[in-house]
C-alpha angles and dihedrals in degrees: 000000000000095000097163093067102012122232131285122236095261092055094049094044091051091051089061100034092247132134112247090240089065090060091047090051091050089051090053090052091053096250095115132034108183119183118254125235124205109303093030097278113157115247118196121205133185094280090054092049089050093048090052090055089051091051090050090050089051090050090048088055090055099256122146118237089251090054091046089057087069088067087069096041122125119267088257088070093054095113094051091043091050093049091049093052093045089054090047090048090055090050091050092049089053092049091048091051091049092048091050091051090049091049090051090054092048094046090049092049090051092052100035115124093208112119089216113036091207090070095052107122093217093051090047089054091052092047092048090053090055095052118101110269095254092054100047116117140151107310090213091061095059120123115244107277 
């Protein structure tokens, strides 16, 4: 890192595989506050580079940029920030559970001995559970698809 003079937007963006306009947008949203050199050119230091990594981690976790802003909020916002992240944690746990269920179905389908997967009793049970309540019926009684 070129710490003696900092780094310009193109260098920092390239480090993360981002377009420079992304960093400008994050600055407009209040997520970044790079120093300015003579002529108004942005200069990114170690704290800015670390903050970019934190924003990317928040995005990886499924947070919006507005939600990620709460990571940088003052201590006075701790309750609101905590509540937001508890809600998001619940959402992530729900998504993980759904993804695990989907993975189980896919793994079963890959290993299923049924010549025609649509006659697999386990798959039929899963499909029956997804039918609207008034249309659910015994999966074994289905016609061949």
